[in-house]
C-alpha positions in Angstrom: 4.5 -2.4 39.9 3.3 -5.0 37.4 2.7 -2.3 34.8 6.1 -0.8 35.3 7.9 -4.1 35.0 5.9 -5.2 31.9 6.5 -2.0 30.1 10.2 -1.9 31.2 10.8 -5.4 29.9 9.0 -4.7 26.6 10.9 -1.5 25.9 14.2 -3.0 27.0 13.8 -5.3 24.0 12.4 -2.6 21.7 15.2 -0.2 22.8 17.7 -2.8 21.7 16.0 -4.2 18.5 13.6 -1.4 17.5 10.6 -3.8 17.8 9.0 -6.1 20.4 7.4 -3.9 23.1 3.9 -4.4 22.0 4.1 -8.1 22.0 6.0 -8.5 25.3 4.3 -5.8 27.4 0.8 -6.8 26.1 1.4 -10.5 26.8 2.4 -9.8 30.4 -0.4 -7.3 31.2 -3.1 -9.5 29.7 -2.7 -11.7 32.8 -3.9 -8.8 35.0 -6.1 -6.5 32.9 -8.8 -6.6 30.2 -7.5 -6.8 26.6 -9.1 -3.5 25.5 -7.7 -1.7 28.5 -4.2 -3.0 27.8 -4.2 -2.2 24.1 -5.8 1.2 24.5 -3.6 2.3 27.4 -0.4 1.0 25.9 -1.0 3.2 22.8 -0.1 6.3 24.9 3.0 4.6 26.4 4.1 3.4 23.0 3.9 6.9 21.5 6.2 8.2 24.2 8.6 5.3 23.7 8.8 5.7 19.9 9.3 9.4 20.1 12.1 8.9 22.7 13.8 6.3 20.5 13.5 8.6 17.5 15.3 11.3 19.5 18.0 8.9 20.8 18.9 7.6 17.3 18.7 10.7 15.2 22.0 11.4 13.4 21.1 14.5 11.4 19.2 12.8 8.5 15.4 12.7 8.6 15.1 10.3 5.7 11.9 12.1 4.8 11.1 10.2 1.6 11.3 6.8 3.4 9.3 8.0 6.4 6.6 9.8 4.3 6.0 6.9 2.0 5.9 4.3 4.8 3.7 6.5 7.0 1.3 7.5 4.2 0.7 3.9 3.0 0.6 2.7 6.6 -2.0 5.3 7.5 -4.2 4.1 4.7 -3.6 0.4 5.6 -4.6 0.8 9.2 -8.1 1.9 8.3 -8.4 -1.1 6.0 -7.2 -3.4 8.7 -9.5 -1.9 11.3 -12.5 -2.5 9.0 -11.6 -6.2 8.3 -10.9 -6.7 12.0 -14.7 -6.7 12.5 -15.3 -9.5 10.0 -12.3 -11.7 9.9 -11.3 -14.5 12.3 -8.2 -13.3 14.1 -7.0 -16.9 14.5 -6.2 -17.3 10.8 -4.8 -13.7 10.6 -2.2 -14.5 13.4 -1.4 -17.8 11.8 -0.8 -16.6 8.2 1.1 -13.5 9.4 3.3 -15.6 11.7 4.2 -18.0 8.9 5.1 -15.1 6.6 7.3 -13.4 9.3 9.1 -16.7 10.2 9.9 -17.3 6.5 11.1 -13.7 6.2 13.3 -14.1 9.3 14.8 -17.3 8.1 15.5 -15.7 4.7 17.1 -12.8 6.5 19.3 -15.0 8.6 20.5 -17.6 6.1 20.2 -16.3 2.6 20.4 -12.5 2.4 23.8 -10.9 2.3 24.1 -8.6 5.4 25.6 -5.8 3.4 22.9 -5.9 0.7 20.5 -2.9 0.9 17.2 -2.5 -0.9 18.1 -1.0 -4.3 17.0 2.7 -4.6 15.2 2.0 -7.9 12.8 -0.2 -6.0 12.8 1.8 -2.8 9.5 3.6 -3.3 7.6 0.6 -4.5 9.0 -1.6 -1.7 8.2 1.1 0.9 4.7 1.5 -0.4 4.0 -2.2 -0.3 5.5 -2.7 3.2 3.6 0.4 4.5 0.3 -0.8 3.1 0.6 -4.4 4.3 2.1 -3.3 7.6 -0.7 -0.8 8.2 -3.3 -3.5 7.4 -1.6 -5.9 9.8 -1.3 -3.2 12.5 -5.1 -2.5 12.2 -5.8 -6.2 12.4 -3.6 -7.4 15.2 -1.4 -4.4 16.2 1.9 -6.3 15.6 3.4 -5.3 12.3 6.8 -4.4 13.6 8.6 -7.5 12.3 7.5 -6.7 8.7 8.8 -3.1 8.9 12.0 -4.3 10.5 12.6 -6.9 7.7 12.4 -4.1 5.1 14.4 -1.5 7.0 17.1 -4.0 8.1 18.1 -4.2 4.4 17.3 -0.6 3.6 19.8 1.1 6.0 23.4 0.3 6.7 23.6 1.9 10.1 21.7 0.6 13.1 20.9 4.1 14.4 19.2 5.0 11.1 17.3 1.8 11.1 15.9 2.4 14.6 15.2 6.1 13.9 13.1 5.5 10.8 11.3 2.5 12.4 10.5 4.6 15.5 9.2 7.6 13.6 6.9 5.4 11.5 5.6 3.7 14.7 5.0 7.1 16.1 2.6 8.0 13.3 0.8 4.7 13.7 0.5 5.3 17.5 -1.0 8.7 16.9 -3.5 7.3 14.5 -4.4 4.5 17.0 -4.9 7.0 19.8 -7.1 9.2 17.7 -9.2 6.2 16.7 -9.5 5.1 20.4 -10.4 8.6 21.6 -13.2 8.9 19.0 -14.6 5.5 19.7 -17.4 5.5 22.4 -16.6 1.9 23.1 -12.9 2.4 23.6 -12.2 5.8 25.0 -13.2 4.7 28.5 -10.4 2.1 28.5 -7.5 4.5 29.1 -6.2 3.3 32.5 -4.0 5.5 34.7 -3.0 2.3 36.5 -1.2 1.1 33.4 -0.2 4.5 31.9 1.5 6.2 34.8 3.8 3.4 35.8 4.3 2.6 32.1 5.5 6.1 31.4 8.3 5.5 33.9 9.1 2.0 32.5 9.1 3.1 28.9 11.9 5.6 29.3 14.0 3.4 31.5 13.7 0.4 29.3 14.2 2.2 26.0 17.3 4.0 27.4 19.0 0.9 28.7 18.1 -1.1 25.6 19.4 1.6 23.3 22.7 1.6 25.3 23.0 -2.1 24.7 22.7 -1.5 21.0 25.7 0.8 21.2 27.8 -2.0 22.7 27.6 -4.3 19.6 28.7 -4.0 16.0 26.2 -3.2 13.2 26.7 -6.7 11.8 25.8 -8.4 15.1 22.9 -6.0 15.5 21.5 -6.9 12.1 21.8 -10.6 13.0 19.9 -9.9 16.3 17.1 -8.2 14.4 16.9 -11.1 12.0 16.6 -13.5 14.9 14.1 -11.3 16.6 11.9 -11.2 13.5 11.9 -15.1 13.5 11.1 -15.3 17.2 8.2 -12.9 16.9 6.9 -14.8 13.9 6.9 -18.0 15.9 4.9 -16.1 18.6 2.3 -15.1 16.1 2.0 -18.7 14.8 1.5 -19.9 18.4 -1.1 -17.1 18.9 -3.0 -18.3 15.9 -3.0 -21.9 17.0 -4.1 -21.2 20.5 -6.5 -18.3 19.8 
């Protein structure tokens, strides 16, 4: 029951904003399970959720250039982040990333025009930079969602396109994570049916209801909610860094 509720709550938020499940579900489950078991098991649940949100928000355009560039550079970044995970102090990683995300969130809320999109002439460079940094952060702490959301919140005008591209990129990262966990002798024994089976029910229910809530608000309000969410998650990472 705990696994179902934790995943349901996390994916209710992610279904609404496009980000947040990893932070919320993980934070709840860590009170009851070992950290490795939680992270490894949720990779399976997360893949189902991101694929489902991709399906729900697809409007006929695959945005292949954006997805391929973000996914390719993210793929490379994850391996770099995974390597440095072994040698860097996570306390400072959380702290620095949290500060960057909070500043990005405040910028998004107070200074950036809501109808200003990332200019196409800089799209490839921006996507490559975000993908690389996001992949590294994902490999280090598994919580790069706010960074991708900040970029895509300005890249796309429609909330459905924003959530579709974000979910597809997350799906590629989740596949990579699962492959890494399966190939690791130290991690492949941490897949827990006690988390995954209830989680598979919670992820679909939460994502569906959260996505319905998105349909009830305007695009402008949705973008403001994403900006606020980015800031809140940044504060969480700062807190994580201070208390780590």
